[in-house]
N, C-alpha and C positions, 0 to 999 in steps of 0.2 A: 599579477593584483596591478590595476591602474588605479591612478589617482587625483584628481583633479581641486584647484585652491583657489580662491579669493576672497581674501581675508583672511578672516576668523571664519570662511565658508569652507566646509573641505567636503566632499565626495570619495568615498574608494565602491573600487567593487573589484571581488575577488574572486575567482575560477572562469567558468564557460558563457560569458555576457557578449553580445552580438552588437551592444552597443557602440558607435565610432566615437574619434577622441570628440567630435564635432558636438553629438548627443552628448557625451558626458558634460562637458563645457554648458552646453545649453539647459543643464539639467541644473545645474547650481542656482538658479530662479526658481526650480522646485524645493531646493536645501531652506533659499533662505525665508519660503514664505511657508514653511511645513506643509506642503503638500507630497506627503509621505507617498504614499500609492505609486508618484510618476516613476518611481525608479524603481518599479518592478514592469516596467511593461516592455523589456528589451528581452530579446530571445536570448535563451540557453540557459545553464542553472547555477545561481551564484549567487554570492553573497554582498549583501549592502552596505554600509557603514557611511554612514552623515554627520555631520558636523554642525551647530549654527547655533549662537547668540547660547554655551552652554547647554542646549539640549542636542542630545544623543540619539540616533535612530540606528537600530542592527536587524535587518530583515537578511531571511534566506527564502526558501523557495515555495511555492505553492503548494506542494505535496511534500515540503521539506526534505529532499533529494538532500538539500545543504540546510543542514539543521541550523539553532541554536540552542543555548541551554544558558538556563542563568541560575542562581542562587540568591535566597534573600539572606543569609549567614553574616555578609560582606566577609571581609578578608580575614585569611585565618590568623587567629590571635587578635583578631581586631573585631567584636561582635556587633553588629550596629555598621556599621560603615559603610561606603557606597555598592550597590548591586554588582556582581562580579560574574559576567559572561563569559563565554567561550563560542565556540565552536566543533569542542568535542570534550563531554563532559568532565574528561580526564585531564584535561586543562585547568578547570577551577580550582588546582589547588590543594582538594578534599580526599580523602579514602573513600572510592567508592562503594556506596556497600546493598547491596543486592533490596529492591522493596519487595521481598515474598510475596506478598496479599496480594500486592498491584498483581503481580503477572501470575498468581491463580486468578485471581478477576479477569484479565485478560483472555486466559487460555477461553473459560468459561463462558463469555460474554462477549468477549472484543475487547481490546485494544481503546474502540472510538469513542463509548462512554468519558473517557477522560485525556481531551487532547493535548494536555496541558503538562501533563505527567511523565517520569519516565522510568526505567528499569532499576535504580536509583534514588533511595531515599533523599528529599528535599532537595532533588534536584531536577527543576522543570524546563520543561521545553517550553520556547513559542511555537503555537500551532501553526498547521498550514494555513496560509491564507491571512495571516495577522503579521507583523511587525513590532518590533519592542521598543518605548522609545523611554528614554531614560532621562528626567526633569533634574533641576539642582535640589534639591530638600522637600523629594517629593516619590511617592512610592513609582514603582515599574508600573508603565501601561502598555497593555496591548491594544495595536491601531490596525482595523480592517484594512490589509490592504485586496481584497479579490478584484472587490471592481467590476463583477459581472453584468453586462449590458445586455438584457435579455432580449427577447429579437419574439414576434407573436407566433412564426411557424418555421418548420422545417428549411424549407424552401429558399425563405430569405437569409438563415444563417450557414445554409451549407457552404456558399460558395467564401466567407469569412472561414470557416472553417478549412476547407482545402485548403487553403493561401497558408493558411496558419502552417495547419500539417509539411507543407512542401518545404517552406520555409525551414523548418526545427528542422528536419530531415537534411535536407541541402545545405543547411547552414556550418552542418557536424563537417559537411563532405569538405567543403570549401577549406574550411579552419584547419583540417587536419593535413590537406596539400598532397596528398597521396594516399593507396591503395586504401581503404577501410574494408572494417569484417561485418558480420552482421548474422543473430539468428536467423535460420529460416523453419520455422517448424509446420510449414502447412495452412496457417492458419489464415484468417484473415486479417490478421494486425499483426505479421511480420509477414508476410507475405507483401503485404500495401509499402512496409518500411523498406523492404529488399526494391523492389520496382522504384520510389521514388529514388533510391538512393542509386538505385543504376542509372537511373534519367540523369544524375547528375556526375556521377566518375564511378570508378575502381570499384568492382565490389567483391570477398570473397566471403561465400554463404555459406554456411554449416546447421549441419542437421545433426540428432541424435533421434535412431533406431534402438529397438531391441524386441523380444520375442513376445512382449509385453505394448508394445507402443503402438497406434493407430496407422495401420496403413496405408488407407486412407491420406493421412497426416504428410506419410512419408510420398505417397506418389503424388498429391497438389505441393508437396515441395521440389519435387522432380520438376515437376510442369511448367512452375513458376520460372524455377533456372534459365532452365532452356526456354521459357519464351523472353526473357532479358538477358540472353545470350554471356550470361555472368559463370565465373569461375565455382565451383558446386562439389563441400564433401559431406558426404556422409557416412557417418560414424556410428558400424554397428557394436552394439552395445554385447555384453554377456553378464552372466552372473556374479561380476566382479564391480562393477557397475550399478547394481541395483541400489534403489535409494536405502538411507540408515547409514549409509560410508560417512562419514564424518570426516573432516578435513585434521591434518595431522594434526595435535595439538602445539596451540602457542595460543600468542594474546588474543583471547576473545574481543569480538567488536563489543559494539555498544549496546545490542540489542540482539536478544534470540530471532531465528526468522528462518523460515521456511525449507529456503534455499539452503540453509547448512548441513539438508541430509542427503542432497545431492551433490555430495561434491567426487565422488568417484565416477561419474554423473558428467557432470561440467568438465572433472580436469581431462577425458577421453576428446568429448566431440568439441572444447575452445581449443587444445593443443597445437592445430592446423592453423591459428590466426592469432597466435600468444604474438604480444608485442607488437602488432600494428596497431596505429596509433588513435581510434575510436572502434569502436564495436557497436553498432548500433543495433537495439532489440525493440521487442514490439510493447513489452511492458506496458502495462496500462492501458491499454488499447478498449480494454471491455470496458474499463470506467468512465473513458469517453463517449464512447461510441456506442453506449448501451444505457439504457435506464434499468428498473426494475420496477418491481409491481409497487414499488411502496409511490409510484407515477397515481395509481390509483388509488392509494389511500388520499393522497393529498386532492383528488378530485372527491372523493366523500366527504373530508373534510370544512371542501366548499359549498356543500351541501348540491354538489350535482351524481346526485345520487345514481337516476336513470344512468346515467351514460358510463358511470364504474360500472352498475352492473351489468352494462349489455357487453362492455369491452373485456371484461373478466368471464363473461360467457363465453364469449367467442373464443377468446385465447386459452382457455381450457377445453372444448371441444374438439380446436383444432392439434391438438395434444393429447388429446384422448384421455383426457387428466377428466373425473369428476369435477364441474365448479362449486357445488355446498360448500365443502370444505375450505378450498379456497376463499371462495367469498366470506365465509364467515369470518377466518383468520383476518381479512381485510379491515373488513367491518368493525373487528373487536380492537384493531389499531389505532383506527381515526375515533374510536368512540375513548379512548385511554389518551392517547396524544402522547407525548418523551415521557413525560413528568408520571404520569399516572400507571406507563409502563414500566417503568423503575421501582415505581413502589412497591410496585406489587409481584416484578420477580423477586424483589427483597420482601416481601411473606412471606411468600414460598419457600427461600429459604431456610427461613427463622423461622419455619414451622416445624422442620426436621425434616428426615430425609426425603429423598424425589423417588416414585416409581420409574425406571426403566422404562423407555416408550421411545417411540419414532419421532422424528424432527415431525414438525407441523406442515400442514401444504401451505403457502402464500410467506407474504413480507412480515414481518412484527418488527419494533423500536428494540426490543431485549427478549432474545431467546435460550431459555434455559433446555440446553441437550443432555445429550448423552454425559459428557464431561462434567458435569453439573453433582451426576451420581456419584462419581470418584471422593467428591468433600469430605472431609470429615465434620464434626457439628461446629468443630473451631472455623475450618475452611467456611464452610457457610455464613456462618454472622462475620467472618470477615468480609467476603464479598458483599453480602446483604448492607453491609457499613458502607463498603464504596459505592455501592447503588446507590444510595438514598443519599447520601453528598453529591453522586454525578447528581440526582434527580432535581437538586438546587442550583446547579451552573448552568450559565447560560448557554443555551446550544441552539438551533431552528428546531420548532416548533411545526415544521410544516417538512411531511415525511420526506419528499424528495430530495429536498434541499439537504436535513439531516443526512438523510442514507448516501446521497450522490460524494457529500464532504466525508463521509464518514469513509467510505471505498477509496477515493483519493489519497488519503491517507494514510491508509492500510498497504495502499500501493507504494508509498513512499516511503514507508517503513521498511516494506520489504524489500526496496531495490537499497535503500540506505545501509542495510543490515548486511548486505551481500558487498559493498563496496572493498572492505578491507582484503577479502577473500579473493575478488576478482581483482584485486592487484596482485597479490599473491601467484596467482595462477599467469601474469601477464596479460590482465584484459583492460581497456578502459570503455565500462559501458558506458553509451547514452542514452535518453529513454527521452524521445521527443513528444511520444505520447501525454507527460509527463511534462511537456513546455508550460509555461506558463500562459502564454496567448492562445497554445492549442487545447489550454483546458477553459482559459476563459470562453473561447468559442464555441465551444461544443456544449458547457454547463449552459452559454447565453440559451440554448434550441431548448424547449420547454422539452421535458425530460418524460410528456406522453407525445411528445411526437419522434423521440430517439429510440421508444417501446414498441417496437414492431411486431405487428399481431401475424401478417406474413412474408413478409420480409424482415431478415436479419440483420442487423443493425443498418438500417437505412440511411443514416448520417451518410457513411462511407459512402455509399454509393451513389448519393445526390451529391457529395465534397466533389467526388473526384469521378466523374463520369467516365475518363479517358481508361481506368479499370479496364482488364477481359471482364467478361459477363463471365463468362464459365468460374469467374472467382469469386466476385460478391455475389453470385447465385446460389454459392452452395450454402446447407443448411447445417449442414452436423457439424460438429468440433469432437476431434478425439478427446480421449480419456485416460485419466492413468492410474485408474486404481487396481486394473490388474496387476500392473508394475508397483503399487508400493502392496499392496497383498501381498508379491514373492521378496519385494524386501523384507517386510516385515517376518515372515515365516525363516526367511533364511539366518536374519539376525534376532531373532528372539531372543536366546540367552544373554546377550547383551543389553537391547532394550533395556529386557525386566531389572538387571544386574542395574542398568542405569536409573529410571527411572524410582526403583524400590529404595534404594540408596539415596536417592538426591535430597537437599536439602525441604525439598516441598515435603517431600515424606517425613523426614526428621523433625523439623519444624509440626508437626502435626497436622495438614495443611489440607493432604489426600490421603486417601485409604491405600494402600499399596494392594490390596487381596482384591478390590475390587478393580484397579489400574489392570492387576495381572489378569482378571476374569478377563476385562477386554481385549487386551493384547493378544489372549490364546487363543478369541474368536475370531477376532481380525485376521491373527496371520490361517486360520482354517476357512476366510474367507463367508464366514456365518454373523461378519458386524460390520458390515461396509459402512454403518452412518456413523462409526466409531473411528474410521480409519485418520478422516482429517484430525480428528482433537486427538486423534493420540503421536501425528506427526508434530504438530503443535508442542505435545507434551513432552514429544524428546528432546526436541532441539532446545527447550526452555532447560532442560536437566542436564544436558550436552552443555548446553553456556554456562549455568549456575557452577558445576563444575571447576571452569577459569576463572570463576570469579570468589571460590574459596577461598585461598590464599587473600583477598583483599578484605573480604567478611572480616578473619581473623588479624588481621593488623588491625579493621579499625575497631575490632571488640577489646583491643591493648588497654 
């Protein structure tokens, strides 16, 4: 923690902040004037706490790597008192009661529709891209600090993005002052990060492989390591490292995340680099380097139908996919808008059981897939009520903006939720792709320009032309589907017991028989579309088992 003061004007930064002492001193003028967003422009992942004239501003990270929680209940024993905030929900001073309806909604349609909610009842979160302003005798206000400054085309924003990413990576290397470690999966994101680290210091890269992971990924990882002349350890896993081996039972973290099911794999391949001062990852690269087909929905929203149709047809044909269903889904998304899509999804859930069907092609504001068929009537009504509430909340009605911030917050949640387990493994992860200025530079480039038709992640090649062509020209990407199917089969009995005896089933929100059928099919490789949903359900149920003592205490 570092702090500066000038009379009653105070500023503190906590965490990994790239601001110099002079930067902090100059920023007191911004605090005095209430230009809060200026306090978020330094590289790193940190909290800001600023005070001036009775106003207090608290802010975390654009992707919420550094979260801020608050409650409107006031101090324990003094309802209606000052708003309480903390960097960890457990520090608010209240028993933490798991919010089961929200957790089910998160499973079925994703948590991005409720960026202010948390996994706990009556505990709010400051959404990524916002700070919390507390004023005397006034309700708390959320202050937007995203401040993305758009450019017109990819070429205009590429150099800024390349510099921001380079600074974000190499700032961590300089700050560590020693050898650092890095993930090297062989994909574009981790490979780029490793090459940038190697250009600034000493790095030990680590890779995980087994009989189910991509041999092409492993080959690219080895080629990147050889190209950069760095130390590289590739760990060959076996059945003991398959997914759905959870951490030893300990204090559960603040939320369930996918990585909890990969504990054995993480423990194996990260062991050679435990205790190094920083571990650089490529986490979040997909979010900032690429855009989804929501960019074509945005074209439709702006009335640019012919341009949207031309790009959609070209994209589909290049991938040997029928353009018709894809186009139909995108048109429907544009016609409904965010509010209409959420209201429609709520109505579908209220009407009755959903038929089991495949995921529709194309982008949608709110997608009801296989996990929605696992809900009981009570579960459907609970999720529908939350969707109707979300439809009234203020979020961007522009499809591309909504989607990129939803993806960013999801990446932040994944990284944030893994933090306590990384600490147990002796790892200090850093996420340069989620750095504030990297995100701003990426989102400044139009989503349409980041959505390549023939090129994969065109922003990367334009931003860092020094990267080897054999890397940036790669079009393929490894899949973990076979690995997860094998993990489901190996741990089927434990997963069945975990899910069917969970609080979600006990409270009548999910149908154990429906989940059991889906689990059995996925473990036999017959229902690949359910795998990601079963993964999320499994980590949610495992996480809830660690919350049960708190729920029982809270109910006394």
